N, C-alpha and C positions, 0 to 999 in steps of 0.2 A: 837612449840615455836614461840612466837610473839616478834618481836623487835620493841621497841618504841624509836624513836630518839628525841634528843633535843640539844639545844645549847644556849649559852648566852655569853655575853662579860662583861668585867669590864673596868672601865676608868683608873684604876691604880692598880698596884700589891700590894695590902694590904689585911690583914686578914679580916677586917671588911666587905669590899666590896665583896670579894670572898665568904665569908660565906653567906651573904644576897642574893647574886646572885644565888648560888647553891640551897639554900633553896627555893627561889622564883621559880626556874626552876622545881625542884622536886614537889613542892606543886601544880603547875599548871598541870604538867603531870598526877599526881595522881587524881586530882580533875576532870579534863575534860575527863579522861578515866575511871573514877569510879573504880580505882584499889584497891584491897585488899592486905594486907601485904602477905597473904599466896599464892598469885599468882605470887610473884616476885622471880625469880631464881638468879638474880645478877645484879649489876651495873658496867658498864665499862665506865670510864671517860677518855678523852684525853684532854690534855691542850697544848697550844702553849708554846714554850720555853722561852717566856718572863714572865711567871708566876712562881715565886720562893717562895714567902713569906708564902704561905699556900696551903695545898694540897686539891683539891676539894673532894677527897674521904674522907679525914678527916673531912671536913666541912659537908659532907652528914651524916657521923656517928654521929657527935656532934649535928646535928639538928634533930636527931630522926630516920634517915633512916639507921638503923643498924641491920635490921632483915634479911638481905641477904648479900652474899659476895660482897665486894667492891674492884674493881680493877681500876688501872689508869696507863696511859702511857703518856710520853711527845712526842709530834709530831715533826717530822723533820722540819727544817726551809724551808719555801717555799717563793720564791720571789713574792711579791704582795699579800701574804696571809693575812687573817684577823688577826690583832694583839689582844693580851689579850683575847683569846677566849677559852671557855670551852665547850667541846662537851660531849654528853652522849648517850650511847646505853643501854637501859633498857631491860632485858630479862624477859619475863613473860609467864606463863602457864595459860591462861585465862580459867576461869571456865564456862563462857558462851560467846556466840558470841556477838560482839559489834563492832561498827566502831571505829577504832583507830585514834587518833589525835597526830601527832608529833608536838612538841612545840619549836619554835625558838623565842627567846626574844632579846630585845635591838638591838645591832649592828649585831647580828647573823641572824637577819631577812633577811639580804641581801644574805645569803647563800642559802635560799630556799624561794624565793618570791612566788613560785607557791603554797606553802602550808602555809606560814606565813602571807599572805595578801589575801584580797578578790580580785578575778580576774574572768573575764568572757571570755568565748570563744564563738565567734559568727560564725556560719556556715550558709552561704547562698548558694543558687544554685537552678537550675531547678529540676523538678520532675524526679526521677529515677537516680539521680547522686550519691546516697548512703549516703547523709548527715545525715539522721536520724540514720542509723546503726552506722556510724562513731561517731556521737555525744554520743550515748549510751556507746560505748566502751571507749571513752575519759573520760566520767563522771565516769565510773567504775575504770579506771586506776588511775585517779587523786583523787578518793574518794570525788567527789563533785556532786552536784545536776544536773541531766539532767532535765531541765525544759520542761515538756511536755505542750507546750502552748495550744495544742488541748484540753487537759483536763480542762483548764480554760474556754474555750468556752463551753465545755460540762456542766460544773458547772453552767454557765450562763443559758444554755438551761434548765437544771434541775430546776433552780430557777423559770424560766418562767412557766414551767409545774406545779410546786407546788403552784404558785401564781395565776394560772388561767389566765396568760398573753399570748396572741397570739404572738408567736415568729416572725410572719411576720409583725406585726403592729409596725411601727417605733415609734409612739407616746407613746404607752403603754410600749414598751420596754425601751425607754428613761427614762420614769418615774420610772420603776423598778430599773434601774441602780443606782438611788439615794440611795438605801438602800442595794445594792449588797455587800455582805461580802464574798469574796473568798480569801482564803489563801493557801499557799503551804508550807508543812513541809517536811524535809528530815530525814527519820527515817529508820534505818536498811537497808541502801543502796537503799531505794526506795522513790519515791515521793508520798506524801499523799496529796490529795486535800480536803480542808475543805470548806464547805458551811454553813454559819451561825453557825460556831463552830462544825459542824458535819462532820465526815470523810465520804465523799461520793465517795471514790476512786472506789468502786464497783458499786454503783448505777449509776454513770455517763456512764457506759458501756452498759446500756440497750438500745435496738434499738430505743425506743421512744425518748430517750434523744439524741441519735445520730441525728435523724431527726430534733429535736428542735435546736440542736447546729448548724446544717447546715444552717437552716433558720435565726437564730439569728445572726450568724457571718457575714451576708451580710450587716448589718447596720453599717454605719460609726461610730456612737456613741458607739457601742459595741466594735469595733476594737480599738478606741481611749482609751476606758476604760481599755481594756485588756493590751494595750501597757503601759499605766500608771502603772498598777499593775506589769507587767513584769519588768519594770524599777526599781520599789521599791524592788522587789525580788533580782534583780541583784546587787543592792546597799547594800543589807543586807547579801548576802552570795555568795560564788563562785559557778558558774554554767555554764553549756553548753546549748546554745539555737541554734536551727536550724530553718530555714524558708526561706522566700523570701526577707525580709527586716530587718533582725536582725542587721546587721552591719551598715546599712544606716539609719534606723529609730528607731528601738526599743532600741538598745544599741550602739549609735554612738560613745561612749567613751570606748567601750570594748577594753581591752588591746590586745587581740588576735583575729584577723579577718581572715576568710578564705572563699573563694568562690569556692565551690565544683561543678565541672561541668564534662560533658562527651559528646561525640558525640551523637546526637539524636538517631541514629540507635542503638548505644550501649545501651542506656537507654531503648529503646523500646524492645530490645532483652532481657534485664534483666527482664522487666515486663512480656514479653511473656513467658519466662521460668518459672517465678514465678506462673503465671496463669495455665500453663500446669501442673505444679507439684500439683496444687490444683484440677486437673481434669477438668478444664474449657477449653472450646474450643474457640479460638480466632484467628483472622486473623492478621498476623504480619504487613502487609501494613496498615491496618485500625488502628492498635495500634500505629504505627509510625506516622501516620497522626494526631492522637489525641495528641500525645506528642508534635509535632510541633505546633499544634493549641493552646495547653495549654501554651507553652512557650511564644507565641505571646500575648496571653491574659494576662499572668502574667506580662510581660514586659510593656504592654500598658495600664494597669489599672490605673485609675486616682489616687487612694489612695494607697500609699506605694507599688509601683511597684517593680518587681524583678529587682535588680540592684546590680552590684558589687561595693562595697564601694571603694573609692579611695585608702584607705590604707589597703585593703584586699589582701591577698596572694592567687593567683589563683592556684588551684590544679586540674589538668585534670586527672580524674580517668578512662579514656577510656581503658587504658591498664594496670591498676593496681588492685591488690587484696586489700581487705579491710585492711588487716594487713600492707600492704605497704603504704596505704594512711595514716593510723594511725601513723605509724612510721615517715612518712614525716612531718606530722603536729606536732608531739611531738618534733622532732628535731628542727623545726622552733621555737616552743615555748621556748625550752631550750636555743636557741641562743639569744632570746630576754630577758631572765631573767638576 
């Protein structure tokens, strides 16, 4: 059983507006979720006590949504609650898997800004702090895009290989950027990377592309182009991004910013354990020295250095599990909505 939620408001308690608002809410829920009548088990409306003139369940029946049981209840009065509000829980037995979209219209958007408005979560921090893992969990929980910025650089590298452009040559790479067409789509809970209209999500994982991406990402022109594209994506859909300069440079206007950090020795131990589990032999002290050196390099680089944005919330993960970090971030987000 899948539950799809929705809500809307009316400006006055009258039949005409209640009817049109209920119809608009149901129409959008069915359209954006590609629902079929046979998939619906029932509708449950709730309405605030200031709505008397016309029943939302009756409005639903009269506008054509009469193919499943309709129930309704009046909500108790709550001080400071949203007035003239109609909420809906739609019960569905979906015949195929799909991403569900809950719909909040008109004044009801204030009830769930996290899903009714476009918002971005920026996670910055040093290597080994756990930000990528956390970003993926948040994206899944909020059903929004985890923007794998590395995939965009890989697509750029693939373009160079296909075009016969030397990824190390700044002049020819800059020329190639003039016609670079990279897009990101969010389908079936996954990011799909498109290059010149082709889905290259698999092709960009080849080793030759990895090397090309590493070389091509060193060019300032490429980084500026990628930042421009990432901003466009952030403006068009809700997403989570992680990196070194997301909150400070890529998405300075992101609604939610966090700086994920941890003691350098803790981060080194995480990496040490990960490599050991892969069967690789590594010296801990050497690994720790590399972590410290990378931090210094990231913080001192000329273009877009690692920095904690002034309005970011610092989360030290040294003594926290991933689920604890995620819960901390989600509580902070909820407090700001």
